[in-house]
C-alpha positions in Angstrom: -6.8 -4.0 22.9 -3.4 -2.3 23.3 -2.6 0.6 21.0 0.6 -1.2 19.9 -1.6 -3.5 17.9 -3.4 -0.8 15.9 -2.9 -0.4 12.2 -3.9 2.7 10.2 -5.0 2.0 6.6 -4.7 5.1 4.4 -7.2 4.8 1.5 -9.6 2.8 3.7 -12.4 2.6 1.1 -10.1 1.3 -1.7 -10.7 -2.3 -2.8 -7.4 -3.6 -1.3 -7.9 -1.9 2.0 -11.5 -3.2 2.3 -10.1 -6.7 1.8 -7.1 -6.2 4.2 -9.1 -4.6 7.1 -11.1 -7.7 8.1 -8.0 -9.9 7.8 -6.1 -7.7 10.1 -9.0 -7.6 12.6 -9.1 -11.4 12.4 -5.4 -11.5 13.4 -6.1 -9.4 16.5 -5.3 -5.9 15.2 -7.4 -2.8 15.8 -7.8 -1.1 12.4 -8.4 2.6 11.7 -9.4 3.2 8.1 -8.9 6.7 6.8 -11.6 7.8 4.4 -12.5 11.0 2.7 -16.2 10.5 2.3 -18.2 10.0 5.6 -20.9 8.2 3.6 -18.4 5.3 3.3 -18.3 4.8 7.1 -20.9 2.0 7.3 -19.0 0.0 4.7 -15.8 0.4 6.8 -17.5 -0.5 10.0 -18.8 -3.7 8.4 -15.2 -4.9 7.9 -14.6 -4.6 11.7 -12.4 -1.5 11.2 -13.0 2.0 12.7 -13.8 4.7 10.1 -11.7 7.9 10.5 -12.9 10.7 8.2 -9.7 12.5 7.1 -9.0 13.8 3.6 -5.3 13.0 3.1 -5.2 15.2 0.0 -5.8 18.2 2.2 -4.6 17.1 5.7 -1.3 18.4 6.8 1.4 16.2 8.4 0.3 17.3 11.9 -3.3 16.2 11.3 -2.0 12.9 10.0 0.4 12.4 12.9 -2.5 12.9 15.3 -4.4 10.0 13.5 -1.2 7.9 13.6 -0.3 8.4 17.2 0.2 5.1 19.1 -0.2 2.9 15.9 1.8 -0.3 15.3 1.9 0.3 11.6 0.8 2.6 8.8 -0.3 1.1 5.4 -0.6 3.5 2.5 -3.1 2.0 0.0 -4.6 5.2 -1.3 -4.7 6.3 -4.9 -6.3 9.0 -6.9 -7.5 6.4 -9.4 -5.9 8.2 -12.5 -7.7 10.4 -14.9 -6.6 13.7 -13.2 -2.9 14.4 -13.3 -3.0 17.1 -10.7 -4.9 14.9 -8.2 -2.7 11.9 -9.0 0.4 13.8 -8.0 -1.4 15.3 -5.0 -2.5 11.9 -3.6 0.0 9.4 -4.8 3.1 11.5 -4.2 2.4 14.6 -2.0 0.0 13.0 0.4 2.2 9.9 0.5 5.2 12.0 1.5 3.3 13.9 4.2 2.1 10.5 5.6 5.8 9.5 5.9 6.6 12.7 7.7 3.6 12.2 9.9 4.7 8.6 10.8 8.0 10.0 11.9 6.3 12.8 13.9 4.0 10.2 15.6 6.8 7.8 16.4 5.4 5.0 14.2 8.3 3.1 12.6 6.5 0.5 10.6 5.2 1.7 7.2 3.9 -0.4 4.3 3.5 1.2 0.9 1.4 -0.3 -1.8 3.1 0.6 -5.0 3.3 -1.5 -8.2 5.7 -3.9 -9.8 7.3 -1.7 -12.4 7.4 1.6 -10.4 11.2 1.7 -10.4 11.6 1.5 -14.1 8.4 2.7 -15.9 9.3 6.4 -15.4 12.4 5.9 -17.6 10.6 3.9 -20.2 7.3 5.7 -20.7 6.7 8.7 -22.9 5.8 11.6 -20.6 2.8 12.1 -22.9 1.5 8.6 -22.0 -1.6 8.8 -19.8 0.0 6.4 -17.3 3.1 8.5 -16.9 1.9 10.8 -14.1 0.9 7.8 -12.0 4.2 6.0 -12.7 6.2 9.1 -11.8 4.2 9.8 -8.6 4.6 6.2 -7.4 8.3 6.1 -8.4 9.0 9.4 -6.6 7.1 8.4 -3.4 8.9 5.1 -3.2 12.2 6.9 -3.7 11.5 9.3 -0.8 10.4 6.4 1.4 13.7 4.5 0.8 15.5 7.6 2.1 13.6 7.8 5.4 14.5 6.0 8.6 11.2 4.2 8.6 11.0 0.4 8.8 9.3 0.4 5.4 8.2 -2.4 3.1 7.3 -1.4 -0.5 4.9 -3.8 -2.1 4.8 -4.0 -5.9 1.9 -6.1 -7.1 1.3 -6.7 -10.8 -1.9 -5.9 -12.7 -4.8 -6.2 -10.2 -7.7 -8.6 -10.5 -10.8 -9.4 -8.5 -10.2 -13.1 -8.1 -10.2 -14.7 -4.6 -6.8 -15.0 -2.9 -4.8 -18.1 -3.8 -2.4 -17.1 -1.0 0.4 -18.2 -3.3 2.7 -15.8 -5.2 5.8 -15.5 -7.3 8.5 -12.9 -6.5 9.7 -10.7 -9.3 13.0 -8.7 -9.4 13.2 -5.0 -8.8 12.2 -4.2 -12.4 9.1 -6.5 -12.2 10.8 -9.2 -14.3 10.9 -12.9 -13.5 14.3 -14.6 -14.4 15.2 -11.6 -16.5 12.0 -11.6 -18.6 8.9 -9.4 -18.4 6.0 -11.7 -17.5 3.4 -12.5 -20.2 0.2 -10.4 -19.6 -1.6 -13.3 -17.8 1.4 -14.1 -15.7 1.8 -10.5 -14.6 -1.4 -10.3 -12.7 -2.3 -10.6 -9.0 -5.6 -10.7 -7.2 -6.3 -7.8 -4.9 -7.1 -10.3 -2.2 -3.6 -11.7 -2.5 -2.2 -8.2 -2.1 -4.3 -7.9 1.1 -2.9 -11.2 2.3 0.6 -9.9 1.7 -0.1 -6.7 3.6 -1.3 -8.7 6.6 1.7 -11.0 6.4 4.3 -8.2 6.4 2.5 -6.3 9.1 2.1 -9.3 11.4 5.5 -10.9 10.9 7.7 -7.8 10.3 8.9 -9.5 7.1 10.7 -7.6 4.4 11.7 -4.6 6.5 13.5 -1.9 4.4 13.0 -3.8 1.2 10.8 -3.8 -1.9 8.8 -6.9 -2.8 7.4 -7.2 -6.3 5.1 -10.1 -6.9 2.4 -11.7 -9.0 0.0 -14.7 -8.5 2.2 -17.8 -8.4 2.7 -21.1 -6.7 4.7 -20.3 -3.5 2.9 -19.7 -0.2 3.1 -16.1 0.8 4.9 -16.9 4.1 7.5 -18.9 2.3 8.0 -16.3 -0.5 8.3 -13.4 1.8 10.3 -14.2 5.0 
């Protein structure tokens, strides 16, 4: 397989990446999944992806660029998982920005960021004392840096994540996460992780939504129709 068809998944052991990896492999991509814990390697291999042990929290841009060299696309789907403000900032913002620098160093133009639907606005609406604020701020700031790069980025903003199977149908929200000017009801503001994985595969495979942000929830429009 040619190197041009290789995708690097950052946060390879995350639930979304574990769902995206076999879908990308099925479409003919080679997949390198970056993981921190070598014990997760068998789980990565079972998806058809190649496990690469590299701790993005501590790797510098040069080490990341080495891992990215020759790739067709980078997908940032890592997250500290909340609970620790310092680590959230270190992974969701600092490591994300280093991965953007590394993509440029490695000459990889296609970069897909998994963010969340209200990342643009939550930072202005949440009390800084709110436990979610550090995550919201990290994602907002990482997205802002990405928009200023010359990368062919797509920022994906899913709603509240669920474990349901993929419907492969979504509804697009506006830049604030609203639908027709209204915040979605709690049930309507959800999306299955597997639908997020399907969207990742779609934008990587088709080059859809380059240099744009796509906020979405579970809906009734086929993904390929919703994101062209």
